[in-house]
Structures are given as structure tokens and as C-alpha cells.
C-alpha positions as CSV (number, residue, x, y, z in Angstrom):
1,X,95.3,241.4,117.2
2,X,97.2,240.8,120.5
3,X,93.9,240.7,122.3
4,X,92.6,238.0,120.0
5,X,95.6,235.8,120.8
6,X,95.1,236.2,124.5
7,X,91.4,235.4,124.2
8,X,92.2,232.2,122.3
9,X,94.5,231.1,125.1
10,X,97.6,230.8,122.8
11,X,101.0,231.1,124.4
12,X,102.7,234.1,122.9
13,X,106.4,234.0,122.2
14,X,108.7,236.8,121.0
15,X,107.9,235.9,117.3
16,X,104.3,235.1,117.7
17,X,102.1,232.3,119.1
18,X,103.9,229.0,120.0
19,X,102.4,225.7,119.1
20,X,100.0,224.3,121.7
21,X,99.8,220.6,120.5
22,X,102.2,218.0,119.2
23,X,100.5,218.2,115.8
24,X,101.4,221.9,115.6
25,X,104.9,221.4,117.0
26,X,106.1,218.6,114.7
27,X,106.6,220.8,111.6
28,X,108.6,223.3,113.6
29,X,110.8,220.5,115.0
30,X,111.3,218.9,111.6
31,X,112.3,222.1,109.9
32,X,114.6,223.2,112.8
33,X,116.4,219.8,112.8
34,X,116.9,219.8,109.0
35,X,118.1,223.4,108.9
36,X,120.3,222.8,111.9
37,X,121.8,219.7,110.3
38,X,122.7,221.6,107.1
39,X,124.2,224.4,109.3
40,X,126.3,222.1,111.4
41,X,127.4,220.2,108.2
42,X,128.4,223.6,106.7
43,X,130.5,224.4,109.8
44,X,132.1,221.0,109.8
45,X,133.0,221.2,106.1
46,X,134.4,224.7,106.6
47,X,136.6,223.7,109.5
48,X,138.0,220.7,107.5
49,X,138.6,222.9,104.5
50,X,136.3,220.9,102.3
51,X,135.1,223.9,100.2
52,X,132.8,222.2,97.8
53,X,130.9,220.3,100.6
54,X,130.8,223.6,102.6
55,X,129.3,225.4,99.5
56,X,126.7,222.6,99.0
57,X,125.8,222.7,102.7
58,X,125.5,226.5,102.6
59,X,123.3,226.4,99.5
60,X,121.1,223.7,101.1
61,X,120.9,225.7,104.3
62,X,119.8,228.8,102.3
63,X,117.3,226.8,100.2
64,X,115.7,225.2,103.3
65,X,115.6,228.5,105.2
66,X,113.9,230.1,102.2
67,X,111.4,227.2,102.1
68,X,110.6,227.7,105.8
69,X,110.1,231.4,105.4
70,X,108.0,231.2,102.3
71,X,106.2,227.9,103.1
72,X,102.7,229.3,102.8
73,X,103.5,230.9,99.4
74,X,104.9,227.6,98.2
75,X,101.8,225.7,99.3
76,X,99.6,228.3,97.6
77,X,101.7,228.1,94.4
78,X,101.7,224.3,94.3
79,X,97.9,224.2,94.9
80,X,97.4,226.4,91.8
81,X,99.9,224.6,89.6
82,X,98.8,222.0,87.2
83,X,99.7,218.5,88.6
84,X,101.1,217.4,85.2
85,X,103.8,220.1,85.5
86,X,104.7,218.9,89.0
87,X,104.8,215.3,87.8
88,X,107.1,216.4,84.9
89,X,109.4,218.2,87.3
90,X,109.7,215.2,89.6
91,X,110.3,212.9,86.7
92,X,113.1,215.1,85.3
93,X,114.7,215.4,88.7
94,X,114.7,211.6,89.1
95,X,116.0,211.2,85.6
96,X,118.9,213.6,86.3
97,X,119.8,211.6,89.4
98,X,119.7,208.3,87.5
99,X,121.8,209.6,84.7
100,X,124.4,211.3,86.9
101,X,127.9,209.7,87.0
102,X,127.4,208.6,90.6
103,X,124.7,206.2,89.6
104,X,125.6,205.5,85.9
105,X,129.2,204.7,86.5
106,X,128.7,203.4,90.1
107,X,131.1,206.0,91.6
108,X,131.0,207.4,95.1
109,X,128.8,207.9,97.1
110,X,127.0,204.8,95.7
111,X,129.9,202.7,94.5
112,X,132.8,200.9,96.1
113,X,135.2,203.1,98.0
114,X,138.2,203.9,95.8
115,X,140.9,202.6,98.2
116,X,139.4,199.2,98.8
117,X,140.0,197.7,95.3
118,X,143.2,198.4,93.4
119,X,143.6,197.6,89.7
120,X,147.1,196.4,89.0
121,X,148.6,196.1,85.5
122,X,150.2,192.9,84.3
123,X,153.7,194.5,84.4
124,X,153.2,195.7,87.9
125,X,151.9,192.3,89.0
126,X,154.9,190.6,87.4
127,X,157.3,193.1,89.1
128,X,155.7,192.5,92.4
129,X,155.8,188.8,92.0
130,X,159.5,188.9,91.2
131,X,160.2,191.0,94.3
132,X,158.2,188.6,96.4
133,X,160.2,185.6,94.9
134,X,163.4,187.5,95.7
135,X,162.3,188.2,99.2
136,X,161.3,184.5,99.7
137,X,164.7,183.3,98.5
138,X,166.5,185.8,100.7
139,X,164.4,184.6,103.6
140,X,165.4,181.0,102.8
141,X,169.1,182.0,102.7
142,X,168.7,183.8,106.0
143,X,167.1,180.7,107.5
144,X,170.0,178.5,106.3
145,X,172.5,181.0,107.8
146,X,170.6,181.0,111.0
147,X,170.7,177.3,111.1
148,X,174.5,177.3,110.6
149,X,174.8,179.9,113.4
150,X,172.7,177.7,115.7
151,X,174.9,174.7,115.0
152,X,178.0,176.8,115.7
153,X,176.5,178.0,119.0
154,X,175.7,174.4,120.0
155,X,179.3,173.5,119.3
156,X,180.5,176.4,121.4
157,X,178.1,175.4,124.2
158,X,179.5,171.9,124.1
159,X,183.1,173.1,124.3
160,X,182.3,175.4,127.3
161,X,180.5,172.5,129.0
162,X,183.6,170.3,128.5
163,X,185.9,173.1,129.9
164,X,183.7,173.6,132.9
165,X,183.7,169.8,133.5
166,X,187.6,169.7,133.3
167,X,187.9,172.7,135.6
168,X,185.5,171.0,138.1
169,X,187.5,167.8,137.9
170,X,190.8,169.6,138.4
171,X,189.4,171.4,141.5
172,X,188.2,168.1,143.0
173,X,191.6,166.6,142.5
174,X,193.3,169.5,144.3
175,X,191.0,169.2,147.4
176,X,192.3,166.9,150.0
């Protein structure tokens, strides 16, 4: 068997012949990228302690690895299966997705993020409106007090300016 590979001119790797053309290499690259993506997502979810996502990623990783390993068996089984059964399975899968709460109730991942829109009850709205009115009236009171303080500072400045003027006038009189 090894002599046949050498005669064909195939490059032999540790696990068997490597692909010689792009057409042969594309399925390997696609499967490796998908399985690697699930594996990296599994590690990412595990490190962030997102256990359900980690479990889903691990199950997806296992399913894809099994599909890669048994690809020829799957192709053979699908070729012998009645197309009506395959169509029924695809239809049921799509129906399950459509009737899932994510699509039916427009929840995540397809809906609006939960933090972007808050539903506030009428009582909460009234309480918040009252607090806002109180804050605005307090702000107006503070502005009035600030204006009184500014007027007082202007009077003090005027008094100091008059004192400095008197001191300067007294110093000029004392000079010969």
C-alpha cells in the first residue's frame, strides 16, 4: 500500500497522504477552521465561567469532530436514505428554530438587548418626575443663593476698592 502511494506521487504525511491540489485541501481547511472555532469558543467560555456556553461549545466540538471522522459513513448513509425523510428532518429542524422562544418572543440573540430599553411603571415614572421637579427647584434656589453671594462679593470688592483709594490718597498727602 505504501508503494502505491509513492508510485502515485502523493506526499505522505504522518497520518496518510496530504492533499495535492486546492480542491483536495479546501475540505480539510474548512473542517479544521470550524472545529478550531468551536474549540476556542469552548476555552473562552470556560475561562469566563459561562458554563452553558462552554457545554454547548464542547458538544458542538464533539459533534463536528465525529462528523469529520465518520464523513464517508455519513455520505454513504445519506445516499441510501429516502430524500423525503431528509426533507422531513430539515423541515422539522427549521420549525423547531422558528417556534423557539428566541424567534417567537423576539428575545436574544435575535431581539433587542435587554439593557437598551427599560419599561418603567406609571408609579415609578411619577416618582422619578417628582424627584426631577424637586432637583430642579433646588437648583433654582441654589442659583438664587449664588446670585446673592455674587452681589455680596461685588459690594465687598467695591468697599476694598474704596479703602485702597483712601489709603493711596493718604499716602500721597504724606509725601512732600
